[in-house]
N, C-alpha and C positions, 0 to 999 in steps of 0.2 A: 224327709225320707231317710231311713236308717242305712247304715253301711251294709246290713244284711240284704236289704232290698236292692241296693246298687249291685251287689255281688250276684244276686239272682238275675238282674238285667244283663250283666256281663256274660252269664252262662248261656243266655239265649243268642248271643252273637254267632256262636258255632252252629246253632240250629238254623239260623237264618242266613248262613253264608251264601246260599245260592242267590238270594236277593242282592247281597253286596257284590257278588261276581257279575250279576246281570247289570247292575248299575254301572260298574266300571266298563263292561262290554259296550253298553249304550254310549257312554262318553267317548270311547275310542272310535265308534262308528262315525262320529262327526269329524269331518276332514278339516282340521284347523292348523295345518302346518304354516310356520312363519320362518322364512319367506315361503309363499308369496304374501301371506297375511290377508286381511280384509275378508275373512271367511268364517268368523266366529259367531255370527248373528244367531243362527239356528241352535248352536250348542248353548249359547248364553241364554236363549229363550227357554231351553229345557231346564237349565239350572234355576232360572227365575221361577218357573212353574213348580219345580221340586221344592224350593224354599217356601213358596206361597202355601203349598199343601201342608207344611209343618208349622205354619203360624208366623212366618216372617213377612214384614212389609218390604216392598221391592223398590229400589231405585236403579233404573237402567238408563244409561246414556251413551251416546257414541263418542268414543275417544278419537276414532277415525271412522269414516263411512264403512259400514260392514263389520266393524270391530267395536262392539259396545262393552263397557264394564257392567257388571251386575253386583249390587250390594244389597244384601238382605239384612234387616234389623229386627231382632226380637228383644223388645223392651223387657227388662227384668221387673220383678214384683217390688223390688226395693233398690232402684238404681243408685240412689244417693248414698246408700250404706255399703253396698256390696260391689265387688270388683267386676269390671267389664272386660270383655275379651274380643279381639279381632282375630278371625281365622282367615288366612289369606292364601290363595293359590292362583296359578295362571292356567288359562284354558287353552292357550296356544301350545303347539308341540314343534319339535324339530322338523326341518324340511326332509323331503324324501327325494333322493336322486333316482333318475329313471333306470339306471343299471343296477340298483341294489337288489340282491338276491334274497328275498324274503321267502320263508316257508309257505306263507299265505299272503294275501293282500294285506298291506300294513294297517288298513282300516277295517279289516274283517277279523275281529279278535278271535284268538284260538286259545281254548282251555285244554291244557295237556300236561301230564306229569307234574301236577301241582303248581303250574305257572299259568299266568295269563299273558299272552303274547300279542303285541300290537303297538303301533306308534303312540307314545304317550303313556304306556303302562307304568313305566318307572318315572318318567319326567313329563308331567306329574299328575296325570289324571287318576293314578292310583291314590295319591294323597287327597285329591278333591273328593273321590268316591268314598273313601274311608271317613272323612270328616262329615260329609253330607249324610252318610248312613248313620253315623254316631248321633247326629242331631235328630234324625228321624226316630231312632230308637228311644232317645230321651223324651221326645214329644209324645210318641205313642204310649209310653209307659205312664204318662200323666205327670211327669216331673215339671214343676214350675221353678225356673231358675230365678233367683233374686237379682243377679247381675245381668247387665245387657250383654247380648251376643251379637256380633256384627260379622257376617260372612261375606267375604270379598272374592268374587271370581273375576280375575282381571285379564287383560289382553297384553300381548306384545313383549313378554319377558324375553322370549327367544331372540328378538331382534333389537333389544335395548329400548323398546317403546314402553315408557314407564306408566302402565295402567295403574300400578300401585301408587305412584306419585300423584296421579290424577285423583285417586281416592283421598289422599292426604290433603290435597289442595281443595277438595270439595268439603272438607271439614270433618271427615271421619277420624275419630280418635278413640283410644281406650286405655285402660290401665296396663294392658299387655297385648302384644300381637304375636301370634304363632303362625309362621310360614310353613305350609305343609309340603315343602319341596323335598327333593331327593336328599336323604341323609342316612339311609340304611338304619333307621331307628336310633340314630345318635343325635344328641343335642349339639347343634353347630352355630358358631358365629361365622364370619367370613371377612376376608380382605375385600378390597374394592378394586374397581377397574374404571379407568377413564381413557377415552381416546381423544386425540388432538391432532390438529394440522399445523405444521410449521411451514411457513412460506418465506422463500428468498426471492426477491424481485428487484430487477434492475429498472432504474428510472428511464433508461434509454434502450432501444432495440437496434441491433447491428446485423449487417450482412455477414455471412460466413467468411467472406473474403477479408474481413477486418480482424480475424483471429491473430494473424501475424502481428498486427499493430498492438495487440494487447498482451502478447506473451514474449516477444523478443526484444532484446536491448535496442533502445532507440525508437521503439514503436510509437511511443508518446501518447498512447490512449489509455486513460484510466478507466478500465472496464473489465468485466469478467463474465464467465459462464455461470449462470445460477446453478446449473447442475453440479459443476465442479465445486462450487462453494458449499453446496449442500453436503458434500462429503465431509467437510470440516464439522458441520453440525452433527452428522451421524457419528463421527469419531468422538465428539464431545458427549453425546448421549451414552455411548459405550463407556467412556470414562466415568460418567456419573453413575451408571448402572453398577459398575465394578465397585465404586465407592460405597454405594448403598449396601451391596452384598457383604462388605466388610464391616460396616458400621451399624447396620440395622438388623434386628431379629425380632421374632415373636414366638412365644411358646406354642408348640404344636405345628409350626411350619418348618419345612426344611430350609436350610440357609439359601439365600439368593432367589427366593420365589418372587421377590419384588423386582420386576423386570421392566425394561423399556424396549419394546419391540418396534423396529422400523418396518412397518408392515406393507406399506404401499408408497411408491414414489411416482410422481407425475411431473414432467417438465419438458420444456422446449416446444417449438412450433413444428419445424421440419428441418431437413438437412441443410437448407440454404440459409439458416439463421443461427446466430449465437443464441443459446438458450437464455431468454430474458426472465424466465420465471421457473421456479421449481417448488413443488409442494410435497411434503413428507407427512404421511399419516402414521401416527404412532399409537401403540396400545400400551398402557402403563398399568401394572399390577402393584398394589400397595397393601400394607398390613392393616389389620383391624383397628389399631390405635392411631391410624393416620386418616386425614380427610383428603378428599380429592382436591379441595381448594389449596391446601398446603403443599401437596405433591406437585400440582401444576405450577405453583409459584416457585418451588425449588428448581424445577426444570427451566423455567423462563430465566431465572436469575443466573443460573449456571451457563446456559447457552448464550445469553447476552454478554457474559464475560468472555466466552470463547470468541464471539463475534467482535468484541472490542479489541482483541489482540490481532485481528486481521485487518490490513489497511482498507480493503474494499468493503468487507462486511461491517466495519465500524461506521462507514458512510451509508451503507444499505442494510441496516439491521433486520434480522428476521422478525416476523410477526407470528402471533399464536392465536389459534381458535380452539376452544376446549369444549368437549362434550357435545351434546345434541340430544334431541328428543327421539331420534329414530335412526337406526342403521339403514332403513329403507328410504326415508324421506330426505334426510340431510347427512347421511354417512357420519354419524356420531352417536356416542352413547356415554352414559354415566351409570355405574353401579356403586353407590356409596358402601363403605365398610360397615360392619356390624360387630361390635364387641359385646359378648354376652356376659352379664353379671351372674356368676354361679350362685350368689347369695340372694338374688332377687327372689321374693316369695313365689312368683309364678314359675320360675325355673326350678325351684325346689319342689313345688307341687307337681310339676311335670316329671321330674326325676322320681318322685315318690310313686306316682301313678305307673311309671314304667317298671319300677322295681316290684310293685304289687302284682303286675300282670306277668312279668318275666322272671321274677324271683332272683334277679341279678341287678347290680347297679348299672345305670345307664352310662354309656361312654360319652364323654363330652370332648369337643374338639373344634376344629375349624374346617369349613368346607373346602374341597378341592376346587370348587368353582365359585360362581357368584349367583345370587338370587335377588329377588326384590326385597329381601329382608333389610338391606341397608337403607332403604327409603324410610323405614320406620325409625331407625336410629337417627337419621337425618332430621326427622320431624320431632325428635325428642320422645318417642314412644318406645319403652323397653320392649325387646323382641328376641326371638330365637327361631331357629330353623329345626324342624323335626318332621320327618316324613318317611314313608316306605320307599323302596327302590334304591339302587346303587348306581354309581357312575360307570361301572363296567357295562351296564345296560342302557343307561341314558344316552339317547341319540344313536344307539347302535342298531344295526340290522338285526331283525328278530328281537327287538326290545321287549323285555318281559319283567314281570314282578311276581314274587312268590305269593301264593294265596295265603299261606300260613302267616307271612309277615303282614299282609294286608289285614288279616283278622286280629293279630296282636295290636297293630296300630289302631284299629277301630276301638278295641277294648281300652287301650290307654287313653284314647281321646275321650271316651265316655266318662271315665273316672276323672280325668283332668278337668274337663269342662264343668262337671258337677262340683268338684272340690274348689276350683278357682272361683266359680260363680257364688259359692257359699262362703268365701273368705271376706271378712270385714275389711273395708278400706283403711280405717283408722288403726285396726289391730295390726295390719300388714305394713303400714307405713313406717 
Protein backbone atom coordinates (compact mmCIF):
# COMPACT_ATOMS: atom_id res chain seq x y z
CA UNK A 1 0.00 0.00 0.00
CA UNK A 2 1.40 3.36 -1.00
CA UNK A 3 1.81 6.38 1.24
CA UNK A 4 -0.97 8.01 -0.75
CA UNK A 5 -3.43 5.30 0.23
CA UNK A 6 -2.43 5.52 3.91
CA UNK A 7 -3.00 9.28 3.79
CA UNK A 8 -6.45 8.68 2.30
CA UNK A 9 -7.16 6.27 5.17
CA UNK A 10 -6.04 8.88 7.71
CA UNK A 11 -8.42 11.40 6.17
CA UNK A 12 -11.36 9.13 6.95
CA UNK A 13 -10.64 9.19 10.71
CA UNK A 14 -12.35 12.58 11.03
CA UNK A 15 -15.31 11.34 8.99
CA UNK A 16 -15.71 8.39 11.35
CA UNK A 17 -15.08 10.23 14.60
CA UNK A 18 -18.56 9.39 15.94
CA UNK A 19 -17.62 5.69 15.80
CA UNK A 20 -14.47 6.41 17.79
CA UNK A 21 -16.40 8.49 20.33
CA UNK A 22 -19.01 5.76 20.67
CA UNK A 23 -16.28 3.18 21.28
CA UNK A 24 -14.78 5.22 24.10
CA UNK A 25 -18.24 5.87 25.55
CA UNK A 26 -18.93 2.13 25.51
CA UNK A 27 -15.67 1.37 27.35
CA UNK A 28 -16.42 4.02 29.98
CA UNK A 29 -19.84 2.49 30.72
CA UNK A 30 -18.15 -0.65 32.04
CA UNK A 31 -17.60 -0.06 35.76
CA UNK A 32 -14.02 -1.20 36.29
CA UNK A 33 -12.65 0.85 39.22
CA UNK A 34 -9.75 -0.58 41.21
CA UNK A 35 -10.23 -0.73 44.09
CA UNK A 36 -12.47 -2.64 44.52
CA UNK A 37 -11.33 -4.50 41.34
CA UNK A 38 -12.55 -8.01 40.38
CA UNK A 39 -14.98 -6.31 38.00
CA UNK A 40 -13.43 -6.32 34.51
CA UNK A 41 -14.87 -9.53 33.06
CA UNK A 42 -17.64 -7.91 31.00
CA UNK A 43 -15.39 -5.12 29.74
CA UNK A 44 -12.69 -7.58 28.77
CA UNK A 45 -15.22 -9.79 26.99
CA UNK A 46 -16.21 -6.73 24.94
CA UNK A 47 -12.57 -6.05 24.02
CA UNK A 48 -12.10 -9.71 23.08
CA UNK A 49 -15.15 -9.63 20.78
CA UNK A 50 -13.95 -6.40 19.20
CA UNK A 51 -10.53 -7.89 18.45
CA UNK A 52 -12.07 -11.10 17.07
CA UNK A 53 -14.18 -9.05 14.66
CA UNK A 54 -11.02 -7.55 13.13
CA UNK A 55 -9.14 -10.81 12.71
CA UNK A 56 -7.30 -11.34 16.00
CA UNK A 57 -7.07 -14.69 17.76
CA UNK A 58 -7.89 -14.38 21.45
CA UNK A 59 -6.19 -15.57 24.61
CA UNK A 60 -8.23 -14.72 27.72
CA UNK A 61 -7.41 -15.92 31.22
CA UNK A 62 -8.13 -14.95 34.81
CA UNK A 63 -5.31 -13.18 36.62
CA UNK A 64 -7.69 -12.94 39.59
CA UNK A 65 -11.28 -14.20 39.68
CA UNK A 66 -13.39 -11.65 37.82
CA UNK A 67 -10.31 -9.91 36.43
CA UNK A 68 -9.08 -11.57 33.21
CA UNK A 69 -6.37 -10.43 30.83
CA UNK A 70 -7.15 -10.32 27.13
CA UNK A 71 -4.44 -10.75 24.51
CA UNK A 72 -5.29 -10.60 20.83
CA UNK A 73 -2.75 -11.76 18.24
CA UNK A 74 -2.76 -10.93 14.55
CA UNK A 75 -0.05 -12.89 12.79
CA UNK A 76 1.78 -10.98 10.09
CA UNK A 77 2.17 -12.18 6.54
CA UNK A 78 5.97 -12.37 6.98
CA UNK A 79 6.65 -12.50 10.73
CA UNK A 80 10.20 -13.74 10.32
CA UNK A 81 11.27 -10.73 8.29
CA UNK A 82 9.27 -7.80 9.64
CA UNK A 83 8.97 -6.16 13.04
CA UNK A 84 6.39 -7.18 15.62
CA UNK A 85 4.54 -4.85 17.97
CA UNK A 86 2.83 -5.12 21.35
CA UNK A 87 0.12 -2.55 22.05
CA UNK A 88 -0.63 -2.48 25.76
CA UNK A 89 -3.21 -0.77 27.96
CA UNK A 90 -5.08 -1.37 31.21
CA UNK A 91 -8.86 -1.73 31.43
CA UNK A 92 -9.14 -0.83 35.12
CA UNK A 93 -9.69 2.78 36.18
CA UNK A 94 -9.21 4.83 39.33
CA UNK A 95 -11.60 4.40 42.24
CA UNK A 96 -14.63 6.63 42.83
CA UNK A 97 -15.29 8.13 46.26
CA UNK A 98 -18.96 8.36 47.30
CA UNK A 99 -18.79 12.13 47.91
CA UNK A 100 -17.18 13.12 44.59
CA UNK A 101 -19.18 15.80 42.80
CA UNK A 102 -19.37 14.73 39.17
CA UNK A 103 -21.38 16.64 36.58
CA UNK A 104 -22.95 13.31 35.60
CA UNK A 105 -22.59 9.73 36.78
CA UNK A 106 -18.87 8.80 36.34
CA UNK A 107 -19.81 5.80 34.18
CA UNK A 108 -22.36 7.65 32.05
CA UNK A 109 -20.07 9.36 29.52
CA UNK A 110 -20.81 12.96 28.60
CA UNK A 111 -19.82 14.51 25.27
CA UNK A 112 -19.68 18.27 25.65
CA UNK A 113 -17.61 21.23 24.42
CA UNK A 114 -15.15 19.02 22.53
CA UNK A 115 -14.47 16.66 25.45
CA UNK A 116 -15.58 13.23 26.57
CA UNK A 117 -16.10 13.10 30.33
CA UNK A 118 -16.20 9.91 32.40
CA UNK A 119 -14.04 7.81 34.67
CA UNK A 120 -11.17 6.42 32.61
CA UNK A 121 -11.50 8.90 29.72
CA UNK A 122 -7.91 10.07 30.25
CA UNK A 123 -6.52 7.15 32.24
CA UNK A 124 -6.73 5.22 30.07
CA UNK A 125 -9.73 4.00 28.15
CA UNK A 126 -9.12 6.82 25.68
CA UNK A 127 -5.82 5.17 24.77
CA UNK A 128 -7.46 1.76 24.46
CA UNK A 129 -10.26 3.13 22.27
CA UNK A 130 -7.92 4.97 19.91
CA UNK A 131 -5.65 1.95 19.47
CA UNK A 132 -8.56 -0.44 18.92
CA UNK A 133 -10.16 1.89 16.39
CA UNK A 134 -6.87 2.35 14.53
CA UNK A 135 -6.61 -1.43 14.18
CA UNK A 136 -10.22 -1.64 12.96
CA UNK A 137 -9.60 0.98 10.30
CA UNK A 138 -6.48 -0.80 9.06
CA UNK A 139 -8.41 -4.09 8.94
CA UNK A 140 -11.42 -2.66 7.13
CA UNK A 141 -9.23 -0.98 4.55
CA UNK A 142 -7.80 -4.35 3.58
CA UNK A 143 -4.28 -3.66 4.88
CA UNK A 144 -2.27 -6.81 5.47
CA UNK A 145 0.53 -6.18 7.93
CA UNK A 146 3.70 -8.24 7.43
CA UNK A 147 4.71 -8.03 11.11
CA UNK A 148 2.82 -9.51 14.07
CA UNK A 149 0.57 -7.25 16.16
CA UNK A 150 -0.23 -8.25 19.75
CA UNK A 151 -2.90 -6.28 21.58
CA UNK A 152 -2.93 -6.56 25.38
CA UNK A 153 -5.84 -5.31 27.49
CA UNK A 154 -4.66 -5.95 31.03
CA UNK A 155 -6.02 -5.65 34.55
CA UNK A 156 -4.82 -4.25 37.83
CA UNK A 157 -2.52 -1.37 36.93
CA UNK A 158 -4.25 1.04 39.29
CA UNK A 159 -3.57 -1.18 42.32
CA UNK A 160 -0.18 -2.58 41.39
CA UNK A 161 -1.54 -5.88 40.09
CA UNK A 162 0.76 -6.63 37.22
CA UNK A 163 -1.51 -7.87 34.47
CA UNK A 164 1.25 -6.86 32.08
CA UNK A 165 3.78 -8.95 33.98
CA UNK A 166 1.39 -11.89 33.61
CA UNK A 167 1.48 -11.38 29.83
CA UNK A 168 5.29 -11.39 29.85
CA UNK A 169 5.34 -14.51 31.99
CA UNK A 170 2.90 -16.16 29.57
CA UNK A 171 5.53 -15.73 26.86
CA UNK A 172 4.28 -12.75 24.88
CA UNK A 173 7.11 -10.75 23.39
CA UNK A 174 7.78 -8.47 20.42
CA UNK A 175 10.40 -6.26 18.84
CA UNK A 176 8.78 -3.24 20.51
CA UNK A 177 6.00 -2.50 22.99
CA UNK A 178 3.94 0.68 23.07
CA UNK A 179 1.97 1.44 26.23
CA UNK A 180 -1.03 3.60 25.39
CA UNK A 181 -1.25 5.20 28.84
CA UNK A 182 -1.68 8.86 29.72
CA UNK A 183 1.13 11.00 28.25
CA UNK A 184 -0.56 13.98 26.57
CA UNK A 185 0.76 12.73 23.21
CA UNK A 186 4.35 12.84 24.39
CA UNK A 187 6.80 9.94 24.24
CA UNK A 188 7.63 9.01 27.80
CA UNK A 189 9.86 6.78 29.82
CA UNK A 190 9.40 6.54 33.55
CA UNK A 191 11.04 6.12 36.88
CA UNK A 192 10.07 3.20 39.05
CA UNK A 193 8.27 2.58 42.33
CA UNK A 194 8.64 -0.17 44.87
CA UNK A 195 6.97 -0.54 48.23
CA UNK A 196 8.49 -2.39 51.15
CA UNK A 197 7.90 -3.33 54.77
CA UNK A 198 10.62 -2.82 57.37
CA UNK A 199 10.01 -4.75 60.59
CA UNK A 200 11.60 -4.27 64.00
CA UNK A 201 10.78 -7.11 66.37
CA UNK A 202 11.76 -7.98 69.93
CA UNK A 203 12.49 -11.59 70.79
CA UNK A 204 10.67 -11.10 74.11
CA UNK A 205 7.46 -9.38 75.17
CA UNK A 206 7.19 -7.24 78.32
CA UNK A 207 4.47 -5.74 80.52
CA UNK A 208 4.18 -1.98 80.49
CA UNK A 209 5.35 -1.95 84.12
CA UNK A 210 8.81 -3.06 82.95
CA UNK A 211 9.48 0.18 81.08
CA UNK A 212 11.24 1.64 84.14
CA UNK A 213 13.68 -1.27 84.10
CA UNK A 214 14.65 -0.68 80.49
CA UNK A 215 15.09 3.11 80.49
CA UNK A 216 16.43 4.12 83.94
CA UNK A 217 19.88 3.70 85.39
CA UNK A 218 20.20 0.43 87.23
CA UNK A 219 17.10 -1.05 85.63
CA UNK A 220 19.19 -3.93 84.37
CA UNK A 221 16.89 -4.99 81.49
CA UNK A 222 18.33 -5.11 77.98
CA UNK A 223 15.10 -4.36 76.14
CA UNK A 224 13.44 -1.64 74.07
CA UNK A 225 10.22 -0.46 72.52
CA UNK A 226 10.08 -1.50 68.87
CA UNK A 227 8.15 1.68 68.10
CA UNK A 228 10.87 3.90 69.55
CA UNK A 229 13.58 1.98 67.74
CA UNK A 230 11.66 2.38 64.48
CA UNK A 231 12.14 6.14 64.82
CA UNK A 232 15.87 5.55 64.30
CA UNK A 233 15.06 3.63 61.14
CA UNK A 234 12.85 6.50 59.92
CA UNK A 235 15.61 9.02 60.59
CA UNK A 236 18.04 6.80 58.70
CA UNK A 237 15.70 6.66 55.70
CA UNK A 238 15.48 10.46 55.72
CA UNK A 239 19.28 10.73 55.75
CA UNK A 240 19.53 8.35 52.79
CA UNK A 241 16.79 10.24 50.93
CA UNK A 242 18.71 13.49 51.41
CA UNK A 243 21.91 11.82 50.19
CA UNK A 244 20.13 10.57 47.05
CA UNK A 245 18.75 14.06 46.37
CA UNK A 246 22.29 15.46 46.36
CA UNK A 247 24.09 12.67 44.52
CA UNK A 248 21.55 11.40 41.95
CA UNK A 249 19.79 13.02 39.02
CA UNK A 250 18.21 12.18 35.67
CA UNK A 251 17.50 14.41 32.64
CA UNK A 252 13.90 15.58 32.59
CA UNK A 253 13.27 15.03 36.28
CA UNK A 254 13.25 17.79 38.89
CA UNK A 255 15.90 17.26 41.59
CA UNK A 256 14.93 15.09 44.51
CA UNK A 257 12.08 13.19 42.88
CA UNK A 258 13.74 9.97 44.09
CA UNK A 259 12.01 9.77 47.45
CA UNK A 260 11.54 7.38 50.38
CA UNK A 261 8.12 7.91 51.89
CA UNK A 262 7.34 6.40 55.33
CA UNK A 263 3.70 5.89 54.40
CA UNK A 264 2.19 3.63 57.08
CA UNK A 265 3.35 2.56 60.53
CA UNK A 266 1.89 -0.28 62.60
CA UNK A 267 3.09 -1.35 66.02
CA UNK A 268 2.34 -2.48 69.53
CA UNK A 269 -0.41 -4.60 71.05
CA UNK A 270 -2.17 -2.23 73.45
CA UNK A 271 -1.37 0.13 76.30
CA UNK A 272 -0.49 -2.60 78.83
CA UNK A 273 2.46 -3.85 76.75
CA UNK A 274 5.84 -2.56 75.66
CA UNK A 275 5.64 -2.58 71.87
CA UNK A 276 7.38 -5.77 70.81
CA UNK A 277 6.95 -5.25 67.06
CA UNK A 278 6.73 -2.32 64.69
CA UNK A 279 6.25 -2.40 60.92
CA UNK A 280 6.89 0.49 58.55
CA UNK A 281 5.47 0.55 55.01
CA UNK A 282 7.58 2.68 52.69
CA UNK A 283 7.13 3.81 49.10
CA UNK A 284 10.31 4.39 47.12
CA UNK A 285 10.53 6.34 43.84
CA UNK A 286 13.64 5.91 41.72
CA UNK A 287 15.05 7.08 38.39
CA UNK A 288 14.71 5.39 34.97
CA UNK A 289 18.35 4.26 34.99
CA UNK A 290 17.94 2.39 38.30
CA UNK A 291 16.41 -0.99 39.08
CA UNK A 292 14.11 -1.82 41.95
CA UNK A 293 16.52 -4.57 43.03
CA UNK A 294 19.46 -2.17 43.33
CA UNK A 295 17.40 0.48 45.13
CA UNK A 296 16.04 -2.03 47.65
CA UNK A 297 19.56 -3.33 48.26
CA UNK A 298 20.87 0.21 48.87
CA UNK A 299 18.18 0.84 51.47
CA UNK A 300 18.81 -2.46 53.24
CA UNK A 301 22.55 -1.92 53.45
CA UNK A 302 22.21 1.62 54.80
CA UNK A 303 19.55 0.77 57.38
CA UNK A 304 21.50 -2.26 58.59
CA UNK A 305 24.46 0.08 59.20
CA UNK A 306 22.16 2.38 61.17
CA UNK A 307 21.00 -0.61 63.19
CA UNK A 308 24.57 -1.79 63.79
CA UNK A 309 25.33 1.52 65.54
CA UNK A 310 22.53 0.99 68.04
CA UNK A 311 23.16 -1.50 70.92
CA UNK A 312 19.65 -3.01 70.85
CA UNK A 313 19.05 -2.91 67.09
CA UNK A 314 22.44 -4.53 66.49
CA UNK A 315 21.11 -7.53 68.44
CA UNK A 316 17.61 -7.27 66.92
CA UNK A 317 18.24 -6.11 63.34
CA UNK A 318 15.35 -5.02 61.12
CA UNK A 319 14.04 -7.31 58.40
CA UNK A 320 12.77 -6.33 54.94
CA UNK A 321 9.99 -7.46 52.62
CA UNK A 322 9.89 -5.88 49.16
CA UNK A 323 7.22 -5.49 46.53
CA UNK A 324 4.23 -7.70 46.08
CA UNK A 325 1.77 -8.75 43.43
CA UNK A 326 -1.12 -6.59 44.60
CA UNK A 327 -1.92 -3.58 46.76
CA UNK A 328 -5.24 -5.30 47.47
CA UNK A 329 -4.11 -8.86 48.18
CA UNK A 330 -0.80 -8.39 49.97
CA UNK A 331 -0.26 -4.63 50.32
CA UNK A 332 2.73 -4.39 48.05
CA UNK A 333 3.65 -3.35 44.53
CA UNK A 334 6.46 -2.96 42.04
CA UNK A 335 6.58 -0.70 39.00
CA UNK A 336 9.94 -1.17 37.27
CA UNK A 337 11.54 1.82 35.58
CA UNK A 338 11.61 2.36 31.82
CA UNK A 339 14.41 4.11 30.00
CA UNK A 340 13.47 5.01 26.42
CA UNK A 341 16.15 4.83 23.76
CA UNK A 342 15.49 7.85 21.51
CA UNK A 343 17.49 6.22 18.71
CA UNK A 344 15.54 2.97 18.71
CA UNK A 345 13.96 2.53 15.25
CA UNK A 346 10.46 2.17 16.70
CA UNK A 347 10.80 5.35 18.76
CA UNK A 348 11.99 7.19 15.68
CA UNK A 349 9.11 5.73 13.66
CA UNK A 350 6.64 6.89 16.32
CA UNK A 351 8.19 10.36 16.38
CA UNK A 352 7.99 10.52 12.59
CA UNK A 353 4.32 9.48 12.62
CA UNK A 354 3.57 12.13 15.23
CA UNK A 355 5.33 14.81 13.18
CA UNK A 356 3.51 13.75 10.01
CA UNK A 357 0.12 14.16 11.70
CA UNK A 358 0.87 17.15 13.94
CA UNK A 359 3.45 18.96 11.75
CA UNK A 360 5.56 19.49 14.88
CA UNK A 361 8.26 17.46 16.60
CA UNK A 362 7.03 15.19 19.36
CA UNK A 363 8.03 16.08 22.91
CA UNK A 364 9.99 13.37 24.68
CA UNK A 365 10.42 13.13 28.41
CA UNK A 366 9.63 11.16 31.53
CA UNK A 367 6.26 10.41 33.01
CA UNK A 368 5.13 12.16 36.17
CA UNK A 369 3.73 8.82 37.30
CA UNK A 370 4.31 5.13 36.68
CA UNK A 371 2.71 2.72 34.23
CA UNK A 372 3.05 -0.92 33.22
CA UNK A 373 5.72 0.12 30.71
CA UNK A 374 8.48 -0.83 33.12
CA UNK A 375 7.53 -4.49 32.96
CA UNK A 376 8.57 -4.57 29.30
CA UNK A 377 11.95 -3.08 30.14
CA UNK A 378 12.26 -5.63 32.93
CA UNK A 379 11.56 -8.38 30.38
CA UNK A 380 14.12 -6.99 27.91
CA UNK A 381 11.53 -5.66 25.45
CA UNK A 382 12.20 -2.11 24.15
CA UNK A 383 9.20 0.07 24.99
CA UNK A 384 7.77 3.57 25.31
CA UNK A 385 4.64 5.27 26.63
CA UNK A 386 2.46 7.29 24.25
CA UNK A 387 -1.20 8.06 24.76
CA UNK A 388 -3.91 10.72 24.93
CA UNK A 389 -5.02 12.42 28.13
CA UNK A 390 -3.07 14.29 30.79
CA UNK A 391 -2.40 13.96 34.51
CA UNK A 392 -4.48 17.03 35.32
CA UNK A 393 -7.49 14.88 34.38
CA UNK A 394 -6.31 11.40 35.28
CA UNK A 395 -8.02 10.25 38.50
CA UNK A 396 -9.80 13.62 38.69
CA UNK A 397 -13.46 14.37 39.33
CA UNK A 398 -15.05 14.98 35.90
CA UNK A 399 -12.10 13.22 34.24
CA UNK A 400 -12.08 13.99 30.55
CA UNK A 401 -10.15 13.75 27.30
CA UNK A 402 -10.24 16.10 24.30
CA UNK A 403 -11.86 14.62 21.20
CA UNK A 404 -9.35 16.42 18.97
CA UNK A 405 -6.46 14.77 20.84
CA UNK A 406 -8.14 11.38 20.55
CA UNK A 407 -8.43 11.83 16.79
CA UNK A 408 -4.79 12.89 16.46
CA UNK A 409 -3.69 9.92 18.53
CA UNK A 410 -5.68 7.49 16.38
CA UNK A 411 -4.14 8.89 13.20
CA UNK A 412 -0.62 8.66 14.64
CA UNK A 413 -1.31 5.08 15.63
CA UNK A 414 -2.50 4.09 12.17
CA UNK A 415 0.63 5.47 10.57
CA UNK A 416 2.98 4.10 13.21
CA UNK A 417 1.52 0.58 13.17
CA UNK A 418 1.70 0.47 9.39
CA UNK A 419 5.27 1.79 9.15
CA UNK A 420 6.68 -0.30 12.00
CA UNK A 421 5.07 -3.49 10.72
CA UNK A 422 6.64 -2.83 7.31
CA UNK A 423 10.13 -2.28 8.78
CA UNK A 424 12.60 -5.07 8.11
CA UNK A 425 14.07 -6.65 11.26
CA UNK A 426 17.56 -6.98 9.81
CA UNK A 427 17.53 -3.50 8.32
CA UNK A 428 16.49 -1.94 11.66
CA UNK A 429 18.85 -4.04 13.81
